N, CA, C, O and CB atoms as a CASP TS submission, in Angstrom:
PFRMAT TS
TARGET T0000
AUTHOR 0000-0000-0000
METHOD Language model
MODEL 1
PARENT N/A
ATOM      1  N   VAL     1      -5.124  49.724  24.752  1.00  0.00           N
ATOM      2  CA  VAL     1      -4.130  48.754  24.845  1.00  0.00           C
ATOM      3  C   VAL     1      -3.970  48.466  26.237  1.00  0.00           C
ATOM      4  O   VAL     1      -3.940  49.396  27.043  1.00  0.00           O
ATOM      5  CB  VAL     1      -2.882  49.157  24.223  1.00  0.00           C
ATOM      6  N   THR     2      -3.866  47.288  26.600  1.00  0.00           N
ATOM      7  CA  THR     2      -3.843  46.802  28.114  1.00  0.00           C
ATOM      8  C   THR     2      -2.308  46.182  27.941  1.00  0.00           C
ATOM      9  O   THR     2      -1.859  45.523  27.002  1.00  0.00           O
ATOM     10  CB  THR     2      -5.255  45.504  28.641  1.00  0.00           C
ATOM     11  N   CYS     3      -1.704  46.586  29.078  1.00  0.00           N
ATOM     12  CA  CYS     3      -0.172  46.079  29.108  1.00  0.00           C
ATOM     13  C   CYS     3      -0.429  45.256  30.895  1.00  0.00           C
ATOM     14  O   CYS     3      -1.085  45.639  31.864  1.00  0.00           O
ATOM     15  CB  CYS     3       1.350  47.835  28.970  1.00  0.00           C
ATOM     16  N   PHE     4       0.208  44.349  30.729  1.00  0.00           N
ATOM     17  CA  PHE     4       0.402  43.495  32.488  1.00  0.00           C
ATOM     18  C   PHE     4       1.805  43.427  32.815  1.00  0.00           C
ATOM     19  O   PHE     4       2.681  43.282  31.962  1.00  0.00           O
ATOM     20  CB  PHE     4      -0.152  41.647  32.620  1.00  0.00           C
ATOM     21  N   ASN     5       2.058  43.554  34.301  1.00  0.00           N
ATOM     22  CA  ASN     5       3.570  43.091  34.999  1.00  0.00           C
ATOM     23  C   ASN     5       4.265  43.768  34.787  1.00  0.00           C
ATOM     24  O   ASN     5       3.839  44.914  34.932  1.00  0.00           O
ATOM     25  CB  ASN     5       4.270  41.993  34.726  1.00  0.00           C
ATOM     26  N   GLY     6       5.726  43.674  34.327  1.00  0.00           N
ATOM     27  CA  GLY     6       6.679  44.467  34.321  1.00  0.00           C
ATOM     28  C   GLY     6       6.470  45.335  33.196  1.00  0.00           C
ATOM     29  O   GLY     6       6.849  46.505  33.243  1.00  0.00           O
ATOM     30  N   LEU     7       5.778  44.753  31.980  1.00  0.00           N
ATOM     31  CA  LEU     7       5.732  45.653  30.626  1.00  0.00           C
ATOM     32  C   LEU     7       4.760  46.878  31.037  1.00  0.00           C
ATOM     33  O   LEU     7       4.977  47.959  30.489  1.00  0.00           O
ATOM     34  CB  LEU     7       5.049  44.725  29.158  1.00  0.00           C
ATOM     35  N   ALA     8       3.704  46.777  31.964  1.00  0.00           N
ATOM     36  CA  ALA     8       2.738  47.928  32.245  1.00  0.00           C
ATOM     37  C   ALA     8       3.478  48.771  33.189  1.00  0.00           C
ATOM     38  O   ALA     8       3.041  49.893  33.446  1.00  0.00           O
ATOM     39  CB  ALA     8       1.295  47.473  32.863  1.00  0.00           C
ATOM     40  N   LYS     9       4.560  48.336  33.733  1.00  0.00           N
ATOM     41  CA  LYS     9       5.414  49.263  34.531  1.00  0.00           C
ATOM     42  C   LYS     9       6.324  50.362  33.836  1.00  0.00           C
ATOM     43  O   LYS     9       6.454  51.547  34.143  1.00  0.00           O
ATOM     44  CB  LYS     9       6.294  48.428  35.304  1.00  0.00           C
ATOM     45  N   THR    10       6.931  49.616  32.787  1.00  0.00           N
ATOM     46  CA  THR    10       7.956  50.075  32.168  1.00  0.00           C
ATOM     47  C   THR    10       7.204  51.540  31.311  1.00  0.00           C
ATOM     48  O   THR    10       7.580  52.710  31.237  1.00  0.00           O
ATOM     49  CB  THR    10       8.645  48.760  31.203  1.00  0.00           C
ATOM     50  N   VAL    11       5.963  50.796  30.734  1.00  0.00           N
ATOM     51  CA  VAL    11       5.333  51.941  29.891  1.00  0.00           C
ATOM     52  C   VAL    11       4.960  53.022  30.621  1.00  0.00           C
ATOM     53  O   VAL    11       5.077  54.157  30.159  1.00  0.00           O
ATOM     54  CB  VAL    11       4.160  51.555  29.165  1.00  0.00           C
ATOM     55  N   GLY    12       4.427  52.765  31.947  1.00  0.00           N
ATOM     56  CA  GLY    12       3.896  53.885  32.477  1.00  0.00           C
ATOM     57  C   GLY    12       5.003  54.718  33.162  1.00  0.00           C
ATOM     58  O   GLY    12       4.688  55.821  33.610  1.00  0.00           O
ATOM     59  N   GLN    13       6.297  54.271  33.280  1.00  0.00           N
ATOM     60  CA  GLN    13       7.332  54.819  33.463  1.00  0.00           C
ATOM     61  C   GLN    13       7.668  55.697  32.567  1.00  0.00           C
ATOM     62  O   GLN    13       7.883  56.856  32.920  1.00  0.00           O
ATOM     63  CB  GLN    13       8.118  54.080  33.630  1.00  0.00           C
ATOM     64  N   TYR    14       7.783  55.292  31.175  1.00  0.00           N
ATOM     65  CA  TYR    14       8.585  55.791  29.954  1.00  0.00           C
ATOM     66  C   TYR    14       7.691  56.588  29.094  1.00  0.00           C
ATOM     67  O   TYR    14       8.109  57.419  28.289  1.00  0.00           O
ATOM     68  CB  TYR    14       9.206  54.605  29.092  1.00  0.00           C
ATOM     69  N   CYS    15       6.447  56.312  29.288  1.00  0.00           N
ATOM     70  CA  CYS    15       5.422  56.743  27.801  1.00  0.00           C
ATOM     71  C   CYS    15       4.481  57.862  28.339  1.00  0.00           C
ATOM     72  O   CYS    15       4.055  57.861  29.494  1.00  0.00           O
ATOM     73  CB  CYS    15       4.244  55.247  27.096  1.00  0.00           C
ATOM     74  N   SER    16       4.218  58.726  27.499  1.00  0.00           N
ATOM     75  CA  SER    16       3.389  59.872  27.871  1.00  0.00           C
ATOM     76  C   SER    16       2.601  60.083  26.806  1.00  0.00           C
ATOM     77  O   SER    16       2.947  59.657  25.704  1.00  0.00           O
ATOM     78  CB  SER    16       4.102  61.095  28.233  1.00  0.00           C
ATOM     79  N   LYS    17       1.445  60.759  26.978  1.00  0.00           N
ATOM     80  CA  LYS    17       0.360  61.114  26.278  1.00  0.00           C
ATOM     81  C   LYS    17       1.072  61.936  24.753  1.00  0.00           C
ATOM     82  O   LYS    17       1.692  62.985  24.927  1.00  0.00           O
ATOM     83  CB  LYS    17      -0.662  62.126  27.372  1.00  0.00           C
ATOM     84  N   GLY    18       0.949  61.481  23.598  1.00  0.00           N
ATOM     85  CA  GLY    18       1.385  61.990  22.667  1.00  0.00           C
ATOM     86  C   GLY    18       2.502  61.253  22.039  1.00  0.00           C
ATOM     87  O   GLY    18       2.997  61.496  20.939  1.00  0.00           O
ATOM     88  N   GLN    19       2.837  60.325  22.867  1.00  0.00           N
ATOM     89  CA  GLN    19       4.404  59.775  22.169  1.00  0.00           C
ATOM     90  C   GLN    19       3.904  58.755  21.143  1.00  0.00           C
ATOM     91  O   GLN    19       2.804  58.215  21.022  1.00  0.00           O
ATOM     92  CB  GLN    19       5.650  58.874  23.420  1.00  0.00           C
ATOM     93  N   LEU    20       5.153  58.641  20.370  1.00  0.00           N
ATOM     94  CA  LEU    20       4.322  57.217  19.313  1.00  0.00           C
ATOM     95  C   LEU    20       5.108  56.427  19.751  1.00  0.00           C
ATOM     96  O   LEU    20       6.220  56.632  20.238  1.00  0.00           O
ATOM     97  CB  LEU    20       4.275  57.108  17.442  1.00  0.00           C
ATOM     98  N   ALA    21       4.414  55.242  19.554  1.00  0.00           N
ATOM     99  CA  ALA    21       5.007  53.383  20.327  1.00  0.00           C
ATOM    100  C   ALA    21       4.266  52.661  19.344  1.00  0.00           C
ATOM    101  O   ALA    21       3.162  52.888  18.849  1.00  0.00           O
ATOM    102  CB  ALA    21       4.356  52.710  22.350  1.00  0.00           C
ATOM    103  N   SER    22       5.317  51.498  19.112  1.00  0.00           N
ATOM    104  CA  SER    22       4.418  50.419  18.418  1.00  0.00           C
ATOM    105  C   SER    22       4.245  49.227  19.166  1.00  0.00           C
ATOM    106  O   SER    22       5.193  48.703  19.751  1.00  0.00           O
ATOM    107  CB  SER    22       4.953  49.989  17.104  1.00  0.00           C
ATOM    108  N   VAL    23       3.118  48.774  19.184  1.00  0.00           N
ATOM    109  CA  VAL    23       2.625  47.723  20.041  1.00  0.00           C
ATOM    110  C   VAL    23       2.447  46.405  19.392  1.00  0.00           C
ATOM    111  O   VAL    23       1.969  46.539  18.265  1.00  0.00           O
ATOM    112  CB  VAL    23       1.387  48.113  20.609  1.00  0.00           C
ATOM    113  N   GLN    24       2.722  44.900  19.801  1.00  0.00           N
ATOM    114  CA  GLN    24       2.364  44.073  19.128  1.00  0.00           C
ATOM    115  C   GLN    24       1.874  43.370  19.938  1.00  0.00           C
ATOM    116  O   GLN    24       2.373  43.129  21.037  1.00  0.00           O
ATOM    117  CB  GLN    24       3.093  43.624  18.396  1.00  0.00           C
ATOM    118  N   GLY    25       0.753  42.906  19.488  1.00  0.00           N
ATOM    119  CA  GLY    25      -0.096  41.937  20.731  1.00  0.00           C
ATOM    120  C   GLY    25      -1.091  41.077  19.833  1.00  0.00           C
ATOM    121  O   GLY    25      -0.932  40.717  18.667  1.00  0.00           O
ATOM    122  N   ARG    26      -2.119  40.856  20.662  1.00  0.00           N
ATOM    123  CA  ARG    26      -3.206  40.244  20.102  1.00  0.00           C
ATOM    124  C   ARG    26      -4.849  40.558  20.822  1.00  0.00           C
ATOM    125  O   ARG    26      -5.052  40.518  22.035  1.00  0.00           O
ATOM    126  CB  ARG    26      -2.781  38.735  20.179  1.00  0.00           C
ATOM    127  N   ILE    27      -5.636  40.787  20.053  1.00  0.00           N
ATOM    128  CA  ILE    27      -6.940  41.486  19.880  1.00  0.00           C
ATOM    129  C   ILE    27      -7.778  40.619  20.940  1.00  0.00           C
ATOM    130  O   ILE    27      -7.636  39.397  20.884  1.00  0.00           O
ATOM    131  CB  ILE    27      -7.573  41.462  18.208  1.00  0.00           C
ATOM    132  N   HIS    28      -8.541  41.103  21.792  1.00  0.00           N
ATOM    133  CA  HIS    28      -9.198  40.497  22.930  1.00  0.00           C
ATOM    134  C   HIS    28     -10.566  41.051  22.584  1.00  0.00           C
ATOM    135  O   HIS    28     -10.487  42.252  22.327  1.00  0.00           O
ATOM    136  CB  HIS    28      -8.586  40.892  24.458  1.00  0.00           C
ATOM    137  N   TYR    29     -11.961  40.497  22.484  1.00  0.00           N
ATOM    138  CA  TYR    29     -13.200  40.636  22.230  1.00  0.00           C
ATOM    139  C   TYR    29     -13.820  40.409  23.356  1.00  0.00           C
ATOM    140  O   TYR    29     -13.575  39.268  23.746  1.00  0.00           O
ATOM    141  CB  TYR    29     -13.626  39.934  21.263  1.00  0.00           C
ATOM    142  N   THR    30     -14.769  41.200  24.306  1.00  0.00           N
ATOM    143  CA  THR    30     -15.303  40.848  25.401  1.00  0.00           C
ATOM    144  C   THR    30     -16.932  41.243  24.732  1.00  0.00           C
ATOM    145  O   THR    30     -17.239  41.929  23.757  1.00  0.00           O
ATOM    146  CB  THR    30     -14.611  41.683  26.843  1.00  0.00           C
ATOM    147  N   GLN    31     -17.743  40.514  25.685  1.00  0.00           N
ATOM    148  CA  GLN    31     -19.305  40.667  25.576  1.00  0.00           C
ATOM    149  C   GLN    31     -19.751  40.886  26.895  1.00  0.00           C
ATOM    150  O   GLN    31     -19.213  40.167  27.736  1.00  0.00           O
ATOM    151  CB  GLN    31     -20.083  39.407  24.960  1.00  0.00           C
ATOM    152  N   TRP    32     -20.652  41.746  27.325  1.00  0.00           N
ATOM    153  CA  TRP    32     -21.282  41.576  28.762  1.00  0.00           C
ATOM    154  C   TRP    32     -22.545  42.636  28.329  1.00  0.00           C
ATOM    155  O   TRP    32     -22.704  43.505  27.471  1.00  0.00           O
ATOM    156  CB  TRP    32     -20.111  42.123  30.328  1.00  0.00           C
ATOM    157  N   GLU    33     -23.430  41.985  29.549  1.00  0.00           N
ATOM    158  CA  GLU    33     -24.530  42.740  29.598  1.00  0.00           C
ATOM    159  C   GLU    33     -24.599  43.853  30.960  1.00  0.00           C
ATOM    160  O   GLU    33     -24.381  43.616  32.148  1.00  0.00           O
ATOM    161  CB  GLU    33     -25.685  41.696  29.572  1.00  0.00           C
ATOM    162  N   ASP    34     -24.969  45.083  30.318  1.00  0.00           N
ATOM    163  CA  ASP    34     -25.158  46.207  31.280  1.00  0.00           C
ATOM    164  C   ASP    34     -26.205  46.224  32.257  1.00  0.00           C
ATOM    165  O   ASP    34     -27.161  45.505  31.965  1.00  0.00           O
ATOM    166  CB  ASP    34     -25.331  47.315  30.614  1.00  0.00           C
ATOM    167  N   LYS    35     -26.287  46.884  33.396  1.00  0.00           N
ATOM    168  CA  LYS    35     -27.161  46.950  34.398  1.00  0.00           C
ATOM    169  C   LYS    35     -28.683  46.946  34.042  1.00  0.00           C
ATOM    170  O   LYS    35     -29.676  46.498  34.615  1.00  0.00           O
ATOM    171  CB  LYS    35     -26.823  48.060  35.098  1.00  0.00           C
ATOM    172  N   ASP    36     -28.491  47.583  32.938  1.00  0.00           N
ATOM    173  CA  ASP    36     -30.156  47.580  31.673  1.00  0.00           C
ATOM    174  C   ASP    36     -30.486  46.251  31.329  1.00  0.00           C
ATOM    175  O   ASP    36     -31.657  45.914  31.156  1.00  0.00           O
ATOM    176  CB  ASP    36     -29.945  48.387  29.851  1.00  0.00           C
ATOM    177  N   GLY    37     -29.556  45.490  31.222  1.00  0.00           N
ATOM    178  CA  GLY    37     -29.941  43.998  30.376  1.00  0.00           C
ATOM    179  C   GLY    37     -29.474  44.608  29.055  1.00  0.00           C
ATOM    180  O   GLY    37     -30.229  44.123  28.212  1.00  0.00           O
ATOM    181  N   VAL    38     -28.743  45.300  28.542  1.00  0.00           N
ATOM    182  CA  VAL    38     -28.143  45.625  26.923  1.00  0.00           C
ATOM    183  C   VAL    38     -27.027  45.018  26.791  1.00  0.00           C
ATOM    184  O   VAL    38     -26.152  45.244  27.627  1.00  0.00           O
ATOM    185  CB  VAL    38     -27.807  47.144  26.497  1.00  0.00           C
ATOM    186  N   THR    39     -26.781  44.104  25.719  1.00  0.00           N
ATOM    187  CA  THR    39     -25.569  43.417  25.680  1.00  0.00           C
ATOM    188  C   THR    39     -24.424  44.662  24.845  1.00  0.00           C
ATOM    189  O   THR    39     -24.678  45.496  23.975  1.00  0.00           O
ATOM    190  CB  THR    39     -25.861  41.791  24.772  1.00  0.00           C
ATOM    191  N   ARG    40     -23.140  44.330  25.552  1.00  0.00           N
ATOM    192  CA  ARG    40     -22.167  45.296  24.989  1.00  0.00           C
ATOM    193  C   ARG    40     -21.451  44.726  24.700  1.00  0.00           C
ATOM    194  O   ARG    40     -21.555  43.546  25.037  1.00  0.00           O
ATOM    195  CB  ARG    40     -21.652  46.224  25.553  1.00  0.00           C
ATOM    196  N   TYR    41     -19.892  45.240  23.659  1.00  0.00           N
ATOM    197  CA  TYR    41     -19.364  44.569  23.182  1.00  0.00           C
ATOM    198  C   TYR    41     -18.040  45.490  23.602  1.00  0.00           C
ATOM    199  O   TYR    41     -18.136  46.671  23.937  1.00  0.00           O
ATOM    200  CB  TYR    41     -19.872  44.187  21.882  1.00  0.00           C
ATOM    201  N   GLY    42     -16.867  44.797  23.531  1.00  0.00           N
ATOM    202  CA  GLY    42     -15.693  45.809  23.992  1.00  0.00           C
ATOM    203  C   GLY    42     -14.584  45.063  23.135  1.00  0.00           C
ATOM    204  O   GLY    42     -14.870  43.910  22.815  1.00  0.00           O
ATOM    205  N   THR    43     -13.329  45.573  22.708  1.00  0.00           N
ATOM    206  CA  THR    43     -12.063  45.166  21.865  1.00  0.00           C
ATOM    207  C   THR    43     -10.862  46.088  22.537  1.00  0.00           C
ATOM    208  O   THR    43     -10.798  47.318  22.554  1.00  0.00           O
ATOM    209  CB  THR    43     -12.287  45.524  20.057  1.00  0.00           C
ATOM    210  N   GLU    44      -9.961  45.157  23.068  1.00  0.00           N
ATOM    211  CA  GLU    44      -8.723  45.604  23.510  1.00  0.00           C
ATOM    212  C   GLU    44      -7.348  45.023  22.528  1.00  0.00           C
ATOM    213  O   GLU    44      -7.373  44.112  21.701  1.00  0.00           O
ATOM    214  CB  GLU    44      -8.657  45.109  25.068  1.00  0.00           C
ATOM    215  N   ILE    45      -6.419  45.710  22.855  1.00  0.00           N
ATOM    216  CA  ILE    45      -4.965  44.866  22.360  1.00  0.00           C
ATOM    217  C   ILE    45      -4.366  44.650  23.673  1.00  0.00           C
ATOM    218  O   ILE    45      -4.154  45.550  24.486  1.00  0.00           O
ATOM    219  CB  ILE    45      -3.755  45.789  21.257  1.00  0.00           C
ATOM    220  N   LEU    46      -4.039  43.108  23.882  1.00  0.00           N
ATOM    221  CA  LEU    46      -3.259  42.699  24.558  1.00  0.00           C
ATOM    222  C   LEU    46      -1.837  42.786  24.638  1.00  0.00           C
ATOM    223  O   LEU    46      -1.231  41.857  24.104  1.00  0.00           O
ATOM    224  CB  LEU    46      -3.531  41.896  24.521  1.00  0.00           C
ATOM    225  N   ALA    47      -1.177  43.665  25.167  1.00  0.00           N
ATOM    226  CA  ALA    47       0.303  44.028  24.442  1.00  0.00           C
ATOM    227  C   ALA    47       1.230  42.880  24.964  1.00  0.00           C
ATOM    228  O   ALA    47       1.122  42.395  26.091  1.00  0.00           O
ATOM    229  CB  ALA    47       1.016  45.696  24.934  1.00  0.00           C
ATOM    230  N   ASP    48       2.206  42.472  23.974  1.00  0.00           N
ATOM    231  CA  ASP    48       3.099  41.580  24.217  1.00  0.00           C
ATOM    232  C   ASP    48       4.594  42.374  24.195  1.00  0.00           C
ATOM    233  O   ASP    48       5.491  42.149  25.007  1.00  0.00           O
ATOM    234  CB  ASP    48       2.898  40.420  23.177  1.00  0.00           C
ATOM    235  N   LYS    49       4.667  43.406  23.026  1.00  0.00           N
ATOM    236  CA  LYS    49       5.650  44.091  22.886  1.00  0.00           C
ATOM    237  C   LYS    49       5.381  45.573  22.765  1.00  0.00           C
ATOM    238  O   LYS    49       4.423  46.066  22.170  1.00  0.00           O
ATOM    239  CB  LYS    49       6.282  43.588  21.917  1.00  0.00           C
ATOM    240  N   VAL    50       6.194  46.127  23.304  1.00  0.00           N
ATOM    241  CA  VAL    50       6.139  47.831  23.217  1.00  0.00           C
ATOM    242  C   VAL    50       7.223  48.618  22.857  1.00  0.00           C
ATOM    243  O   VAL    50       7.980  48.857  23.797  1.00  0.00           O
ATOM    244  CB  VAL    50       5.841  48.440  24.464  1.00  0.00           C
ATOM    245  N   ASP    51       7.538  49.104  21.761  1.00  0.00           N
ATOM    246  CA  ASP    51       8.480  49.893  21.166  1.00  0.00           C
ATOM    247  C   ASP    51       8.137  51.301  20.899  1.00  0.00           C
ATOM    248  O   ASP    51       7.158  51.638  20.233  1.00  0.00           O
ATOM    249  CB  ASP    51       8.836  49.315  20.040  1.00  0.00           C
ATOM    250  N   PHE    52       9.247  52.367  21.618  1.00  0.00           N
ATOM    251  CA  PHE    52       8.636  53.787  21.902  1.00  0.00           C
ATOM    252  C   PHE    52       9.525  54.214  20.502  1.00  0.00           C
ATOM    253  O   PHE    52      10.667  53.916  20.154  1.00  0.00           O
ATOM    254  CB  PHE    52       9.038  54.713  23.709  1.00  0.00           C
ATOM    255  N   LEU    53       8.464  55.054  19.863  1.00  0.00           N
ATOM    256  CA  LEU    53       9.145  55.397  18.395  1.00  0.00           C
ATOM    257  C   LEU    53       9.595  56.978  18.491  1.00  0.00           C
ATOM    258  O   LEU    53      10.459  57.397  17.721  1.00  0.00           O
ATOM    259  CB  LEU    53       7.918  55.161  16.972  1.00  0.00           C
ATOM    260  N   SER    54       9.086  57.690  19.296  1.00  0.00           N
ATOM    261  CA  SER    54       9.451  59.200  19.564  1.00  0.00           C
ATOM    262  C   SER    54       9.656  59.504  21.113  1.00  0.00           C
ATOM    263  O   SER    54       9.128  58.776  21.954  1.00  0.00           O
ATOM    264  CB  SER    54       8.230  60.191  18.995  1.00  0.00           C
ATOM    265  N   ARG    55      10.201  60.266  21.360  1.00  0.00           N
ATOM    266  CA  ARG    55      10.488  60.664  22.781  1.00  0.00           C
ATOM    267  C   ARG    55       9.114  61.546  23.431  1.00  0.00           C
ATOM    268  O   ARG    55       8.429  62.328  22.772  1.00  0.00           O
ATOM    269  CB  ARG    55      11.974  61.660  22.770  1.00  0.00           C
ATOM    270  N   GLY    56       8.937  61.246  24.707  1.00  0.00           N
ATOM    271  CA  GLY    56       7.429  61.938  25.405  1.00  0.00           C
ATOM    272  C   GLY    56       7.753  63.415  25.534  1.00  0.00           C
ATOM    273  O   GLY    56       8.853  63.937  25.356  1.00  0.00           O
ATOM    274  N   ASN    57       6.853  63.877  25.802  1.00  0.00           N
ATOM    275  CA  ASN    57       6.865  65.354  26.315  1.00  0.00           C
ATOM    276  C   ASN    57       7.636  65.405  27.779  1.00  0.00           C
ATOM    277  O   ASN    57       8.271  66.454  27.878  1.00  0.00           O
ATOM    278  CB  ASN    57       5.210  65.947  26.477  1.00  0.00           C
ATOM    279  N   GLY    58       7.723  64.753  28.669  1.00  0.00           N
ATOM    280  CA  GLY    58       8.101  64.484  29.891  1.00  0.00           C
ATOM    281  C   GLY    58       8.298  65.812  30.824  1.00  0.00           C
ATOM    282  O   GLY    58       7.313  66.439  31.216  1.00  0.00           O
ATOM    283  N   THR    59       9.592  66.188  31.144  1.00  0.00           N
ATOM    284  CA  THR    59       9.547  67.492  31.843  1.00  0.00           C
ATOM    285  C   THR    59      10.454  68.824  31.321  1.00  0.00           C
ATOM    286  O   THR    59      10.926  69.822  31.867  1.00  0.00           O
ATOM    287  CB  THR    59       9.970  67.158  33.247  1.00  0.00           C
ATOM    288  N   GLY    60      10.423  68.193  29.768  1.00  0.00           N
ATOM    289  CA  GLY    60      11.185  69.142  28.783  1.00  0.00           C
ATOM    290  C   GLY    60      12.916  69.300  28.852  1.00  0.00           C
ATOM    291  O   GLY    60      13.687  70.178  28.465  1.00  0.00           O
ATOM    292  N   ASP    61      13.088  68.065  29.507  1.00  0.00           N
ATOM    293  CA  ASP    61      14.628  67.689  29.894  1.00  0.00           C
ATOM    294  C   ASP    61      15.169  67.084  28.722  1.00  0.00           C
ATOM    295  O   ASP    61      14.645  65.985  28.541  1.00  0.00           O
ATOM    296  CB  ASP    61      14.817  66.630  31.171  1.00  0.00           C
ATOM    297  N   GLU    62      16.131  67.418  27.738  1.00  0.00           N
ATOM    298  CA  GLU    62      16.103  66.723  26.609  1.00  0.00           C
ATOM    299  C   GLU    62      16.870  65.304  26.594  1.00  0.00           C
ATOM    300  O   GLU    62      17.292  64.695  25.611  1.00  0.00           O
ATOM    301  CB  GLU    62      16.600  67.600  25.640  1.00  0.00           C
ATOM    302  N   ASN    63      16.936  64.940  27.982  1.00  0.00           N
ATOM    303  CA  ASN    63      17.420  63.634  28.055  1.00  0.00           C
ATOM    304  C   ASN    63      16.354  62.565  28.569  1.00  0.00           C
ATOM    305  O   ASN    63      16.482  61.374  28.856  1.00  0.00           O
ATOM    306  CB  ASN    63      18.616  63.661  28.931  1.00  0.00           C
ATOM    307  N   ASP    64      15.062  63.574  28.584  1.00  0.00           N
ATOM    308  CA  ASP    64      14.037  62.110  28.923  1.00  0.00           C
ATOM    309  C   ASP    64      13.936  61.122  27.869  1.00  0.00           C
ATOM    310  O   ASP    64      14.172  61.203  26.664  1.00  0.00           O
ATOM    311  CB  ASP    64      12.416  62.463  29.181  1.00  0.00           C
ATOM    312  N   ASN    65      13.430  59.934  28.777  1.00  0.00           N
ATOM    313  CA  ASN    65      13.352  58.628  27.947  1.00  0.00           C
ATOM    314  C   ASN    65      14.664  58.322  26.917  1.00  0.00           C
ATOM    315  O   ASN    65      14.503  57.480  26.033  1.00  0.00           O
ATOM    316  CB  ASN    65      11.963  58.734  27.019  1.00  0.00           C
ATOM    317  N   GLN    66      15.760  58.910  27.027  1.00  0.00           N
ATOM    318  CA  GLN    66      16.822  58.631  26.250  1.00  0.00           C
ATOM    319  C   GLN    66      17.361  57.120  26.663  1.00  0.00           C
ATOM    320  O   GLN    66      17.871  56.432  25.780  1.00  0.00           O
ATOM    321  CB  GLN    66      17.884  59.788  26.433  1.00  0.00           C
ATOM    322  N   ASP    67      17.246  56.623  27.979  1.00  0.00           N
ATOM    323  CA  ASP    67      17.640  55.248  28.508  1.00  0.00           C
ATOM    324  C   ASP    67      16.227  54.464  28.213  1.00  0.00           C
ATOM    325  O   ASP    67      16.351  53.241  28.283  1.00  0.00           O
ATOM    326  CB  ASP    67      18.149  55.259  30.279  1.00  0.00           C
ATOM    327  N   ALA    68      14.967  54.913  27.911  1.00  0.00           N
ATOM    328  CA  ALA    68      14.013  53.731  27.818  1.00  0.00           C
ATOM    329  C   ALA    68      14.300  52.694  27.148  1.00  0.00           C
ATOM    330  O   ALA    68      14.972  53.009  26.166  1.00  0.00           O
ATOM    331  CB  ALA    68      12.911  54.009  27.352  1.00  0.00           C
ATOM    332  N   PRO    69      14.107  51.599  27.217  1.00  0.00           N
ATOM    333  CA  PRO    69      14.592  50.335  26.997  1.00  0.00           C
ATOM    334  C   PRO    69      13.382  49.758  26.253  1.00  0.00           C
ATOM    335  O   PRO    69      12.206  49.791  26.616  1.00  0.00           O
ATOM    336  CB  PRO    69      15.047  49.563  28.330  1.00  0.00           C
ATOM    337  N   GLU    70      14.000  49.120  24.923  1.00  0.00           N
ATOM    338  CA  GLU    70      12.945  48.204  24.274  1.00  0.00           C
ATOM    339  C   GLU    70      12.262  47.195  24.767  1.00  0.00           C
ATOM    340  O   GLU    70      13.009  46.254  25.036  1.00  0.00           O
ATOM    341  CB  GLU    70      13.360  47.668  23.383  1.00  0.00           C
ATOM    342  N   ILE    71      11.091  46.985  25.011  1.00  0.00           N
ATOM    343  CA  ILE    71      10.452  46.167  25.865  1.00  0.00           C
ATOM    344  C   ILE    71       9.891  44.649  25.102  1.00  0.00           C
ATOM    345  O   ILE    71       9.162  44.704  24.111  1.00  0.00           O
ATOM    346  CB  ILE    71       9.274  47.086  26.464  1.00  0.00           C
ATOM    347  N   ASP    72      10.285  43.459  25.639  1.00  0.00           N
ATOM    348  CA  ASP    72       9.737  42.290  25.125  1.00  0.00           C
ATOM    349  C   ASP    72       8.637  41.905  26.214  1.00  0.00           C
ATOM    350  O   ASP    72       7.948  40.896  26.065  1.00  0.00           O
ATOM    351  CB  ASP    72      10.877  41.157  24.870  1.00  0.00           C
TER
END
């Protein structure tokens, strides 16, 4: 999943490994040739909206992510 601008900053600030999140966006496919001339393919989700569905592990403080916003 790829996020840009303010969305990326907010996700980086409030989201942590293992946390459940709902992501709405669009699929982006890419194709390229590597240094050996082999054709490679990639797929990513370009996020438009992210909702946090659980609290992150954070610092162990029970207030972690309590003020995390819903992001559009």
